[in-house]
Every structure is written in structure tokens, then in C-alpha cells.
N, CA, C, O and the ligand as a Tripos MOL2 file, in Angstrom:
@<TRIPOS>MOLECULE
protein
  229   227    58     0     0
PROTEIN
NO_CHARGES

@<TRIPOS>ATOM
      1 N           8.9320   21.6880    6.9200 N.3       1 MET1
      2 CA          7.8270   20.7980    6.5240 C.3       1 MET1
      3 C           6.9950   21.4590    5.4390 C.2       1 MET1
      4 O           6.5760   22.6080    5.5770 O.2       1 MET1
      5 N           6.7680   20.7520    4.3990 N.am      2 SER2
      6 CA          5.9210   21.2990    3.3470 C.3       2 SER2
      7 C           4.5560   20.6180    3.3870 C.2       2 SER2
      8 O           4.4440   19.4240    3.6660 O.2       2 SER2
      9 N           3.5590   21.3790    3.1100 N.am      3 SER3
     10 CA          2.2070   20.8090    3.1580 C.3       3 SER3
     11 C           1.9410   19.9220    1.9460 C.2       3 SER3
     12 O           1.0000   19.1280    1.9310 O.2       3 SER3
     13 N           2.7850   20.0730    0.9390 N.am      4 GLU4
     14 CA          2.5940   19.2560   -0.2580 C.3       4 GLU4
     15 C           2.7850   17.7720    0.0360 C.2       4 GLU4
     16 O           2.0760   16.9130   -0.4870 O.2       4 GLU4
     17 N           3.7570   17.5070    0.8830 N.am      5 GLU5
     18 CA          4.0390   16.1190    1.2080 C.3       5 GLU5
     19 C           2.8630   15.4600    1.9110 C.2       5 GLU5
     20 O           2.5390   14.2980    1.6660 O.2       5 GLU5
     21 N           2.2400   16.2190    2.7790 N.am      6 ILE6
     22 CA          1.0960   15.6820    3.5230 C.3       6 ILE6
     23 C          -0.0650   15.3960    2.5760 C.2       6 ILE6
     24 O          -0.7560   14.3860    2.7010 O.2       6 ILE6
     25 N          -0.2580   16.2990    1.6380 N.am      7 VAL7
     26 CA         -1.3340   16.1110    0.6670 C.3       7 VAL7
     27 C          -1.0830   14.8540   -0.1650 C.2       7 VAL7
     28 O          -1.9960   14.0690   -0.4220 O.2       7 VAL7
     29 N           0.1630   14.6830   -0.5780 N.am      8 LEU8
     30 CA          0.5060   13.5110   -1.3710 C.3       8 LEU8
     31 C           0.2950   12.2370   -0.5670 C.2       8 LEU8
     32 O          -0.1890   11.2290   -1.0820 O.2       8 LEU8
     33 N           0.6650   12.3040    0.6970 N.am      9 ASP9
     34 CA          0.5370   11.1520    1.5620 C.3       9 ASP9
     35 C          -0.9380   10.7770    1.7170 C.2       9 ASP9
     36 O          -1.3030    9.6030    1.6540 O.2       9 ASP9
     37 N          -1.7580   11.7700    1.9160 N.am     10 LYS10
     38 CA         -3.1950   11.5270    2.0730 C.3      10 LYS10
     39 C          -3.7850   10.9690    0.7860 C.2      10 LYS10
     40 O          -4.6590   10.1020    0.8030 O.2      10 LYS10
     41 N          -3.2980   11.4750   -0.2970 N.am     11 LYS11
     42 CA         -3.7770   10.9980   -1.5920 C.3      11 LYS11
     43 C          -3.4480    9.5240   -1.7790 C.2      11 LYS11
     44 O          -4.2780    8.7290   -2.2200 O.2      11 LYS11
     45 N          -2.2220    9.1900   -1.4320 N.am     12 ALA12
     46 CA         -1.7810    7.8140   -1.5770 C.3      12 ALA12
     47 C          -2.6050    6.8980   -0.6810 C.2      12 ALA12
     48 O          -2.9720    5.7900   -1.0710 O.2      12 ALA12
     49 N          -2.8830    7.3700    0.5010 N.am     13 LEU13
     50 CA         -3.6690    6.5850    1.4440 C.3      13 LEU13
     51 C          -5.0900    6.3880    0.9250 C.2      13 LEU13
     52 O          -5.6420    5.2890    0.9780 O.2      13 LEU13
     53 N          -5.6620    7.4670    0.4260 N.am     14 ALA14
     54 CA         -7.0210    7.3910   -0.1070 C.3      14 ALA14
     55 C          -7.0780    6.4420   -1.2870 C.2      14 ALA14
     56 O          -8.0430    5.6980   -1.4630 O.2      14 ALA14
     57 N          -6.0350    6.4800   -2.0860 N.am     15 GLN15
     58 CA         -5.9890    5.6140   -3.2450 C.3      15 GLN15
     59 C          -5.9150    4.1530   -2.8250 C.2      15 GLN15
     60 O          -6.5520    3.2820   -3.4180 O.2      15 GLN15
     61 N          -5.1330    3.9090   -1.8020 N.am     16 LYS16
     62 CA         -4.9900    2.5610   -1.3050 C.3      16 LYS16
     63 C          -6.3320    2.0450   -0.7950 C.2      16 LYS16
     64 O          -6.7090    0.8960   -1.0260 O.2      16 LYS16
     65 N          -7.0350    2.9210   -0.1000 N.am     17 TYR17
     66 CA         -8.3190    2.5110    0.4630 C.3      17 TYR17
     67 C          -9.3540    2.3270   -0.6290 C.2      17 TYR17
     68 O         -10.2900    1.5390   -0.4900 O.2      17 TYR17
     69 N          -9.1800    3.0440   -1.6900 N.am     18 ARG18
     70 CA        -10.1180    2.8910   -2.7980 C.3      18 ARG18
     71 C          -9.8570    1.6080   -3.5520 C.2      18 ARG18
     72 O         -10.7670    0.9830   -4.0970 O.2      18 ARG18
     73 N          -8.5870    1.2290   -3.5690 N.am     19 LEU19
     74 CA         -8.2170    0.0650   -4.3680 C.3      19 LEU19
     75 C          -8.4780   -1.2410   -3.6350 C.2      19 LEU19
     76 O          -8.7530   -2.2710   -4.2500 O.2      19 LEU19
     77 N          -8.3890   -1.1830   -2.3170 N.am     20 TYR20
     78 CA         -8.5580   -2.4120   -1.5610 C.3      20 TYR20
     79 C          -9.6260   -2.2560   -0.4970 C.2      20 TYR20
     80 O          -9.5270   -1.3930    0.3740 O.2      20 TYR20
     81 N         -10.6240   -3.0760   -0.5710 N.am     21 TYR21
     82 CA        -11.6100   -3.1160    0.4940 C.3      21 TYR21
     83 C         -12.2510   -4.4950    0.4970 C.2      21 TYR21
     84 O         -12.0290   -5.3090   -0.3990 O.2      21 TYR21
     85 N         -13.0310   -4.7280    1.5000 N.am     22 LYS22
     86 CA        -13.6200   -6.0560    1.6470 C.3      22 LYS22
     87 C         -15.1150   -6.0140    1.4010 C.2      22 LYS22
     88 O         -15.8210   -5.1050    1.8380 O.2      22 LYS22
     89 N         -15.5640   -7.0140    0.6970 N.am     23 ILE23
     90 CA        -16.9920   -7.1360    0.4080 C.3      23 ILE23
     91 C         -17.5540   -8.3040    1.2000 C.2      23 ILE23
     92 O         -16.9720   -9.3880    1.2480 O.2      23 ILE23
     93 N         -18.6850   -8.0580    1.8130 N.am     24 CYS24
     94 CA        -19.3460   -9.1220    2.5630 C.3      24 CYS24
     95 C         -20.0640  -10.0440    1.5940 C.2      24 CYS24
     96 O         -20.8300   -9.5990    0.7400 O.2      24 CYS24
     97 N         -19.8020  -11.3490    1.7440 N.am     25 ARG25
     98 CA        -20.4740  -12.2990    0.8650 C.3      25 ARG25
     99 C         -21.9170  -12.5120    1.2980 C.2      25 ARG25
    100 O         -22.7480  -13.0020    0.5350 O.2      25 ARG25
    101 N         -22.1890  -12.1380    2.5190 N.am     26 ASN26
    102 CA        -23.5290  -12.3690    3.0550 C.3      26 ASN26
    103 C         -24.5090  -11.2840    2.6080 C.2      26 ASN26
    104 O         -25.5880  -11.5800    2.0940 O.2      26 ASN26
    105 N         -24.1140  -10.0170    2.8130 N.am     27 CYS27
    106 CA        -25.0450   -8.9360    2.4930 C.3      27 CYS27
    107 C         -24.5080   -8.0060    1.4060 C.2      27 CYS27
    108 O         -25.2260   -7.1190    0.9410 O.2      27 CYS27
    109 N         -23.2650   -8.1990    1.0010 N.am     28 GLY28
    110 CA        -22.7210   -7.4070   -0.0930 C.3      28 GLY28
    111 C         -22.2500   -6.0250    0.3070 C.2      28 GLY28
    112 O         -21.9680   -5.1950   -0.5570 O.2      28 GLY28
    113 N         -22.1580   -5.7600    1.6170 N.am     29 ALA29
    114 CA        -21.7350   -4.4430    2.0730 C.3      29 ALA29
    115 C         -20.2310   -4.2790    1.8960 C.2      29 ALA29
    116 O         -19.4710   -5.2480    1.9180 O.2      29 ALA29
    117 N         -19.8270   -3.0310    1.7200 N.am     30 ARG30
    118 CA        -18.4080   -2.7310    1.5870 C.3      30 ARG30
    119 C         -17.8460   -2.4360    2.9630 C.2      30 ARG30
    120 O         -18.4080   -1.6420    3.7180 O.2      30 ARG30
    121 N         -16.7530   -3.0690    3.2800 N.am     31 ASN31
    122 CA        -16.1350   -2.8860    4.5860 C.3      31 ASN31
    123 C         -14.7090   -2.3870    4.4340 C.2      31 ASN31
    124 O         -14.0760   -2.6090    3.4020 O.2      31 ASN31
    125 N         -14.2020   -1.7130    5.4630 N.am     32 PRO32
    126 CA        -12.8230   -1.2400    5.4030 C.3      32 PRO32
    127 C         -11.8380   -2.4020    5.3520 C.2      32 PRO32
    128 O         -12.1560   -3.5080    5.7880 O.2      32 PRO32
    129 N         -10.6280   -2.1490    4.8150 N.am     33 PRO33
    130 CA         -9.6420   -3.2180    4.6350 C.3      33 PRO33
    131 C          -9.2540   -3.9140    5.9360 C.2      33 PRO33
    132 O          -8.8670   -5.0830    5.9260 O.2      33 PRO33
    133 N          -9.3560   -3.2100    7.0340 N.am     34 ASN34
    134 CA         -8.9440   -3.8150    8.3000 C.3      34 ASN34
    135 C         -10.1000   -4.5160    9.0050 C.2      34 ASN34
    136 O          -9.9480   -4.9790   10.1360 O.2      34 ASN34
    137 N         -11.2340   -4.5960    8.3580 N.am     35 ALA35
    138 CA        -12.3980   -5.2150    8.9850 C.3      35 ALA35
    139 C         -12.2300   -6.7270    9.0570 C.2      35 ALA35
    140 O         -11.7330   -7.3570    8.1230 O.2      35 ALA35
    141 N         -12.6470   -7.2890   10.1690 N.am     36 VAL36
    142 CA        -12.6250   -8.7460   10.3190 C.3      36 VAL36
    143 C         -14.0380   -9.2800   10.1220 C.2      36 VAL36
    144 O         -14.2580  -10.3410    9.5380 O.2      36 VAL36
    145 N         -14.9820   -8.5000   10.6350 N.am     37 LYS37
    146 CA        -16.3840   -8.8710   10.4960 C.3      37 LYS37
    147 C         -17.1090   -7.7910    9.7130 C.2      37 LYS37
    148 O         -16.6930   -6.6330    9.6970 O.2      37 LYS37
    149 N         -18.1730   -8.1740    9.0780 N.am     38 CYS38
    150 CA        -18.9990   -7.1970    8.3880 C.3      38 CYS38
    151 C         -19.6270   -6.2680    9.4210 C.2      38 CYS38
    152 O         -20.1140   -6.7090   10.4620 O.2      38 CYS38
    153 N         -19.6070   -4.9880    9.1150 N.am     39 ARG39
    154 CA        -20.1290   -4.0390   10.0950 C.3      39 ARG39
    155 C         -21.6500   -4.0070   10.1040 C.2      39 ARG39
    156 O         -22.2550   -3.4220   11.0020 O.2      39 ARG39
    157 N         -22.2610   -4.6230    9.1230 N.am     40 TRP40
    158 CA        -23.7250   -4.5910    9.0590 C.3      40 TRP40
    159 C         -24.3380   -5.8690    9.5850 C.2      40 TRP40
    160 O         -25.2350   -5.8250   10.4280 O.2      40 TRP40
    161 N         -23.8670   -7.0130    9.0980 N.am     41 CYS41
    162 CA        -24.5070   -8.2750    9.4960 C.3      41 CYS41
    163 C         -23.5780   -9.1170   10.3760 C.2      41 CYS41
    164 O         -23.9540  -10.2080   10.8030 O.2      41 CYS41
    165 N         -22.3630   -8.6140   10.6510 N.am     42 HIS42
    166 CA        -21.3940   -9.2680   11.5400 C.3      42 HIS42
    167 C         -20.9460  -10.6340   11.0310 C.2      42 HIS42
    168 O         -20.4550  -11.4670   11.7930 O.2      42 HIS42
    169 N         -21.1200  -10.8400    9.7690 N.am     43 SER43
    170 CA        -20.6340  -12.0730    9.1790 C.3      43 SER43
    171 C         -19.1220  -11.9900    8.9770 C.2      43 SER43
    172 O         -18.5860  -10.9170    8.7030 O.2      43 SER43
    173 N         -18.4470  -13.1160    9.1100 N.am     44 LYS44
    174 CA        -17.0000  -13.1210    8.8590 C.3      44 LYS44
    175 C         -16.6990  -13.5320    7.4290 C.2      44 LYS44
    176 O         -15.5420  -13.7160    7.0490 O.2      44 LYS44
    177 N         -17.7220  -13.6690    6.6690 N.am     45 ASN45
    178 CA        -17.5850  -14.1270    5.2910 C.3      45 ASN45
    179 C         -17.2620  -12.9440    4.3750 C.2      45 ASN45
    180 O         -18.0960  -12.4910    3.5910 O.2      45 ASN45
    181 N         -16.0300  -12.4630    4.5020 N.am     46 LEU46
    182 CA        -15.6100  -11.3140    3.7080 C.3      46 LEU46
    183 C         -14.6370  -11.7440    2.6260 C.2      46 LEU46
    184 O         -13.8600  -12.6830    2.7970 O.2      46 LEU46
    185 N         -14.6980  -11.0540    1.5390 N.am     47 ARG47
    186 CA        -13.7130  -11.3190    0.4890 C.3      47 ARG47
    187 C         -13.0590  -10.0050    0.0740 C.2      47 ARG47
    188 O         -13.6520   -8.9300    0.1690 O.2      47 ARG47
    189 N         -11.8350  -10.1260   -0.3810 N.am     48 TRP48
    190 CA        -11.0950   -8.9440   -0.8200 C.3      48 TRP48
    191 C         -11.6050   -8.4890   -2.1700 C.2      48 TRP48
    192 O         -11.8950   -9.2790   -3.0690 O.2      48 TRP48
    193 N         -11.6990   -7.1830   -2.2640 N.am     49 LYS49
    194 CA        -12.0310   -6.5980   -3.5600 C.3      49 LYS49
    195 C         -10.8340   -5.7870   -3.9980 C.2      49 LYS49
    196 O         -10.3960   -4.8760   -3.2950 O.2      49 LYS49
    197 N         -10.3140   -6.1150   -5.1480 N.am     50 LYS50
    198 CA         -9.1590   -5.3720   -5.6420 C.3      50 LYS50
    199 C          -9.5520   -4.6690   -6.9190 C.2      50 LYS50
    200 O         -10.1040   -5.2610   -7.8460 O.2      50 LYS50
    201 N          -9.2560   -3.4240   -6.9350 N.am     51 ARG51
    202 CA         -9.5080   -2.6590   -8.1580 C.3      51 ARG51
    203 C          -8.1900   -2.4000   -8.8460 C.2      51 ARG51
    204 O          -7.1810   -2.1250   -8.1980 O.2      51 ARG51
    205 N          -8.2030   -2.4870  -10.1300 N.am     52 GLN52
    206 CA         -6.9840   -2.2090  -10.8590 C.3      52 GLN52
    207 C          -6.8700   -0.7220  -11.1160 C.2      52 GLN52
    208 O          -7.8470   -0.0080  -11.3450 O.2      52 GLN52
    209 N          -5.6460   -0.3090  -11.0650 N.am     53 ARG53
    210 CA         -5.4070    1.1050  -11.2810 C.3      53 ARG53
    211 C          -5.5460    1.4610  -12.7620 C.2      53 ARG53
    212 O          -5.2360    0.6570  -13.6400 O.2      53 ARG53
    213 N          -5.9970    2.6280  -13.0090 N.am     54 GLY54
    214 CA         -6.0980    3.0900  -14.3890 C.3      54 GLY54
    215 C          -7.3430    2.5690  -15.0910 C.2      54 GLY54
    216 O          -8.0740    1.7440  -14.5420 O.2      54 GLY54
    217 N          -7.5700    3.0310  -16.2510 N.am     55 PHE55
    218 CA         -8.7520    2.6340  -17.0090 C.3      55 PHE55
    219 C          -8.3400    2.0230  -18.3360 C.2      55 PHE55
    220 O          -7.2980    2.3470  -18.9050 O.2      55 PHE55
    221 N          -9.1710    1.1530  -18.7920 N.am     56 LYS56
    222 CA         -8.9430    0.5700  -20.1170 C.3      56 LYS56
    223 C          -9.3460    1.5820  -21.1790 C.2      56 LYS56
    224 O         -10.3370    2.3030  -21.0590 O.2      56 LYS56
    225 N          -8.5380    1.5980  -22.2090 N.am     57 LYS57
    226 CA         -8.8660    2.5610  -23.2700 C.3      57 LYS57
    227 C          -9.5890    1.8590  -24.4040 C.2      57 LYS57
    228 O          -9.9500    2.4960  -25.3940 O.2      57 LYS57
    229 ZN        -22.5710   -8.3470    5.7510 Zn       58 ZN58
@<TRIPOS>BOND
     1     1     2 1
     2     2     3 1
     3     3     4 2
     4     3     5 am
     5     5     6 1
     6     6     7 1
     7     7     8 2
     8     7     9 am
     9     9    10 1
    10    10    11 1
    11    11    12 2
    12    11    13 am
    13    13    14 1
    14    14    15 1
    15    15    16 2
    16    15    17 am
    17    17    18 1
    18    18    19 1
    19    19    20 2
    20    19    21 am
    21    21    22 1
    22    22    23 1
    23    23    24 2
    24    23    25 am
    25    25    26 1
    26    26    27 1
    27    27    28 2
    28    27    29 am
    29    29    30 1
    30    30    31 1
    31    31    32 2
    32    31    33 am
    33    33    34 1
    34    34    35 1
    35    35    36 2
    36    35    37 am
    37    37    38 1
    38    38    39 1
    39    39    40 2
    40    39    41 am
    41    41    42 1
    42    42    43 1
    43    43    44 2
    44    43    45 am
    45    45    46 1
    46    46    47 1
    47    47    48 2
    48    47    49 am
    49    49    50 1
    50    50    51 1
    51    51    52 2
    52    51    53 am
    53    53    54 1
    54    54    55 1
    55    55    56 2
    56    55    57 am
    57    57    58 1
    58    58    59 1
    59    59    60 2
    60    59    61 am
    61    61    62 1
    62    62    63 1
    63    63    64 2
    64    63    65 am
    65    65    66 1
    66    66    67 1
    67    67    68 2
    68    67    69 am
    69    69    70 1
    70    70    71 1
    71    71    72 2
    72    71    73 am
    73    73    74 1
    74    74    75 1
    75    75    76 2
    76    75    77 am
    77    77    78 1
    78    78    79 1
    79    79    80 2
    80    79    81 am
    81    81    82 1
    82    82    83 1
    83    83    84 2
    84    83    85 am
    85    85    86 1
    86    86    87 1
    87    87    88 2
    88    87    89 am
    89    89    90 1
    90    90    91 1
    91    91    92 2
    92    91    93 am
    93    93    94 1
    94    94    95 1
    95    95    96 2
    96    95    97 am
    97    97    98 1
    98    98    99 1
    99    99   100 2
   100    99   101 am
   101   101   102 1
   102   102   103 1
   103   103   104 2
   104   103   105 am
   105   105   106 1
   106   106   107 1
   107   107   108 2
   108   107   109 am
   109   109   110 1
   110   110   111 1
   111   111   112 2
   112   111   113 am
   113   113   114 1
   114   114   115 1
   115   115   116 2
   116   115   117 am
   117   117   118 1
   118   118   119 1
   119   119   120 2
   120   119   121 am
   121   121   122 1
   122   122   123 1
   123   123   124 2
   124   123   125 am
   125   125   126 1
   126   126   127 1
   127   127   128 2
   128   127   129 am
   129   129   130 1
   130   130   131 1
   131   131   132 2
   132   131   133 am
   133   133   134 1
   134   134   135 1
   135   135   136 2
   136   135   137 am
   137   137   138 1
   138   138   139 1
   139   139   140 2
   140   139   141 am
   141   141   142 1
   142   142   143 1
   143   143   144 2
   144   143   145 am
   145   145   146 1
   146   146   147 1
   147   147   148 2
   148   147   149 am
   149   149   150 1
   150   150   151 1
   151   151   152 2
   152   151   153 am
   153   153   154 1
   154   154   155 1
   155   155   156 2
   156   155   157 am
   157   157   158 1
   158   158   159 1
   159   159   160 2
   160   159   161 am
   161   161   162 1
   162   162   163 1
   163   163   164 2
   164   163   165 am
   165   165   166 1
   166   166   167 1
   167   167   168 2
   168   167   169 am
   169   169   170 1
   170   170   171 1
   171   171   172 2
   172   171   173 am
   173   173   174 1
   174   174   175 1
   175   175   176 2
   176   175   177 am
   177   177   178 1
   178   178   179 1
   179   179   180 2
   180   179   181 am
   181   181   182 1
   182   182   183 1
   183   183   184 2
   184   183   185 am
   185   185   186 1
   186   186   187 1
   187   187   188 2
   188   187   189 am
   189   189   190 1
   190   190   191 1
   191   191   192 2
   192   191   193 am
   193   193   194 1
   194   194   195 1
   195   195   196 2
   196   195   197 am
   197   197   198 1
   198   198   199 1
   199   199   200 2
   200   199   201 am
   201   201   202 1
   202   202   203 1
   203   203   204 2
   204   203   205 am
   205   205   206 1
   206   206   207 1
   207   207   208 2
   208   207   209 am
   209   209   210 1
   210   210   211 1
   211   211   212 2
   212   211   213 am
   213   213   214 1
   214   214   215 1
   215   215   216 2
   216   215   217 am
   217   217   218 1
   218   218   219 1
   219   219   220 2
   220   219   221 am
   221   221   222 1
   222   222   223 1
   223   223   224 2
   224   223   225 am
   225   225   226 1
   226   226   227 1
   227   227   228 2
@<TRIPOS>SUBSTRUCTURE
     1 MET1         2 RESIDUE 1 A MET
     2 SER2         6 RESIDUE 1 A SER
     3 SER3        10 RESIDUE 1 A SER
     4 GLU4        14 RESIDUE 1 A GLU
     5 GLU5        18 RESIDUE 1 A GLU
     6 ILE6        22 RESIDUE 1 A ILE
     7 VAL7        26 RESIDUE 1 A VAL
     8 LEU8        30 RESIDUE 1 A LEU
     9 ASP9        34 RESIDUE 1 A ASP
    10 LYS10       38 RESIDUE 1 A LYS
    11 LYS11       42 RESIDUE 1 A LYS
    12 ALA12       46 RESIDUE 1 A ALA
    13 LEU13       50 RESIDUE 1 A LEU
    14 ALA14       54 RESIDUE 1 A ALA
    15 GLN15       58 RESIDUE 1 A GLN
    16 LYS16       62 RESIDUE 1 A LYS
    17 TYR17       66 RESIDUE 1 A TYR
    18 ARG18       70 RESIDUE 1 A ARG
    19 LEU19       74 RESIDUE 1 A LEU
    20 TYR20       78 RESIDUE 1 A TYR
    21 TYR21       82 RESIDUE 1 A TYR
    22 LYS22       86 RESIDUE 1 A LYS
    23 ILE23       90 RESIDUE 1 A ILE
    24 CYS24       94 RESIDUE 1 A CYS
    25 ARG25       98 RESIDUE 1 A ARG
    26 ASN26      102 RESIDUE 1 A ASN
    27 CYS27      106 RESIDUE 1 A CYS
    28 GLY28      110 RESIDUE 1 A GLY
    29 ALA29      114 RESIDUE 1 A ALA
    30 ARG30      118 RESIDUE 1 A ARG
    31 ASN31      122 RESIDUE 1 A ASN
    32 PRO32      126 RESIDUE 1 A PRO
    33 PRO33      130 RESIDUE 1 A PRO
    34 ASN34      134 RESIDUE 1 A ASN
    35 ALA35      138 RESIDUE 1 A ALA
    36 VAL36      142 RESIDUE 1 A VAL
    37 LYS37      146 RESIDUE 1 A LYS
    38 CYS38      150 RESIDUE 1 A CYS
    39 ARG39      154 RESIDUE 1 A ARG
    40 TRP40      158 RESIDUE 1 A TRP
    41 CYS41      162 RESIDUE 1 A CYS
    42 HIS42      166 RESIDUE 1 A HIS
    43 SER43      170 RESIDUE 1 A SER
    44 LYS44      174 RESIDUE 1 A LYS
    45 ASN45      178 RESIDUE 1 A ASN
    46 LEU46      182 RESIDUE 1 A LEU
    47 ARG47      186 RESIDUE 1 A ARG
    48 TRP48      190 RESIDUE 1 A TRP
    49 LYS49      194 RESIDUE 1 A LYS
    50 LYS50      198 RESIDUE 1 A LYS
    51 ARG51      202 RESIDUE 1 A ARG
    52 GLN52      206 RESIDUE 1 A GLN
    53 ARG53      210 RESIDUE 1 A ARG
    54 GLY54      214 RESIDUE 1 A GLY
    55 PHE55      218 RESIDUE 1 A PHE
    56 LYS56      222 RESIDUE 1 A LYS
    57 LYS57      226 RESIDUE 1 A LYS
    58 ZN58       229 GROUP 0 **** ****
């Protein structure tokens, strides 16, 4: 087992979580991708936030 693989895996996971998360339409809080309800106001009015990879030059 190499520790490099684990680091890469964690990186990929972190990237995924950075790219996809849910925004509450009610209070605007950021919620984890697996959230069903907003953790702050318990509203179910969540929308997906997708970030594009890379930057515009
Ligand atoms: Zn909320």
C-alpha cells in the first residue's frame, strides 16, 4: 500500500465536495451534497451549486 494513493483519493474527494454543494434558497447557507434539509433553517428548499473546474484566462 502506498500512501500516495490515499492522498490522491482524498484530494479527489475534496475536489468533488468543493465542486458540488447545496445552497439554501431560504437563508443562503452552504450545505453538504448529501443534505436533504438546510442545517440552519431546516428548509428543504435547496438548490445544487456546481462549480466549473479550472479558471478562465
Ligand atoms: Zn437555510
